[in-house]
N, C-alpha and C positions, 0 to 999 in steps of 0.2 A: 785714838791714839795713835802717834805716828812710830813704825816698825824701825828699827836700826840695827846697824850690825857694830859701829864703834863709836866713842865718844872721845872727843878731844878737848884738853883745855890750853887756855895762854893768859897768861897775866898781862895785867894792863896798868901802867902806874900812872901818879897824879899827872903827869905829863902829856899823857895819850899815849906813850908809846909801848908796843905791844911785844910779847917776849916769842921765841917760838913755839908751835903747836907740840903738845906732848900727849901722848896718848893715855887715858886716864883709865878707859874701859873698853873693853872688847866682849860684846855680847857672843857667847858660843852658840846659843840655840840649842842647848841639848832639850831633848824630848823624849818623853817615853809616850808611845799611843797603842790604843786599844782600837780595836776594828773588826765588828761583824759584817760578813759579808754573804748574803744571801744571792744565790746564783745558778746557773744553768750550763751542762758540760753537754758535748756533743762526741760521741766516740767516732773513731775514724778509721777507714781501711779494715782489714779483717776484724778487728774488734768492733767496728761498726756494723759488722753483718751478723753478730750474734746477740747484740744489744742495743737498745735503744737508748735516746737521750736520757739524761739525769738531773734530777734536782735536789740542792741542799744547800748548807750552811757552811761557812769556814769563818773560825777565829783568828784572828792575827795578833800580835803582841810586838812591838818595833822600837829599838834605840834608834834615835835619828842624831845625828852630829856629835856623838859620844867619844868616838876616836877621829874622826876627819869628818870636817864640814860638807856635807851633803851625803855623807856615807849611811845607808840605812841596814841596820841587820836586826833581824826577827826570828819567830817561830811560830809557826801557825798548824792548826788541827781542823779535822772537819769530817761532814759525813754528808755522803749522796746516796741517793736511793734512783737507780736506772728501770727505764722501762724494760721487760723482757721483748724478746723478738722470737715469731715461730719461722724456723726454716727447716722442720721434719722434710717436706718435701724435697728440698734441694740439697741440705748437709746432715738431715735426719736426727737433728738436735731442737730443742725449743727452749728458750730460757725464760724462767719466771720470775724469780726475785734475785734482783743484783745490787748489791751493796760495796760501797767503796769510802775508806776510812783513811786519808794520810796525815801523815806527821811529817813536816818540812822544816829545815833552816834554811833561810832566807838570806839573800844580801844584793842590795841594789844602791843605784846612786839618784840622789834626787836634784832636779834641775828646777829652780825657782823661778818660774816665768815672771811672775811680780807677786806681791803678797795675797793673792787671793787663789791664785793659780798656780800648781807644778805637775811635773811629769817625772816617774820615776821607772826606768828600767830595771827590771830584775831577774833573779834565777832562784831557783830553790833544788835543794837535793834532801832526800830524807826516803821513808818507808812508806808503804802503802798496803792497808788489809783489804784484801777482795774476796767476796763471797757470794756463790751463786747456787741458786737451786734451778734443775734442768731436766728436761725429758729426754733422754737418747733412745733411738728407735735401730734397732737389729735390720740391719741390712739384708739379711736372709729372710729371717723370720717375720720382720717388718712389728714383731713385739716390743713396746714400750717400757722402759724402764725409768724411776725416777731416782734421780742422783743428785749430789751435791758437792761444790769444790769449795776450797778455801785456801788462802795462802797468804804469807807476808812477803812481799818483795819490795825491790828498790823502785824509786821513783823519783822523776825529772820532772821541773816545771820552769818555764821561761815565759815572761810576758810584759807588760808595761800598764803602770797604773797612772790614773789622772786624780786630781785632788782638787777640789774648790773649797776654800774656806768658807763658811757660813758664819762663825764665831770665833773667838779667841780659844774655846776650847772643842769645837765640833767642825768637822769636814765632810763633806761628800764624797764619795770613792767611788772609782768606775775602773776593773780590771779587766782587760783581755789576755788569755794566756794559750800556751801549748803545752800539754805534758805527755808523758809517758811512762807506761805502768810496766814494769817488767814481767809482771807473772802471768801475761797472756801474749800469746803469739805475736800479737803486733798491736800494742796496747797504746796506740795514739789516740789522744783526745782533744777537744778545744774548749776554753770555757769562756764566759761573761759573767761578771760578777758586778752588782752594785752594792756599795754597803755606805755605813756610818761611822767615821773614826772620831775617837776622843782623845783629847790631849790630857794625860793625867798631871 
């Protein structure tokens, strides 16, 4: 099959004369996509000092070309489990269990390089649930106590997604992003996700 954006028709009489071209059909390319992204995140700065890298899954739903050609609007949610980090000797804390669960509204613009490849810069805004179990050491008595912390805060993310079309319905996706979680002192993190997208 040959992809197309528009179809034009022209009338030809029995003398071979051809009328002007008239647009008969314009392909809007409206699509709904569902994507699953297994991925990894790496906390940065002060965030990276209290927790290690994490692994998880993100589910995304997007509307493509519905309001403007190339515009991608979507929503996504996921769950990530991060490794703890022992900093009792330096900061008197040791994280054990760390969970992150985001819900984001996203917007981007898709640049079709050709029929098979596309690149989409995007940004997202939403909320993030953050939970951790940790050990806190008293600086004077050096006694350890088990504590937990949970909070829902705002979250921001910006990144770029690359797509390779395997079939009419399925594409392989790669996303690189940088995010910020407002519930920690310095909640910067970077992520890499490889997923499979299905066109509904």
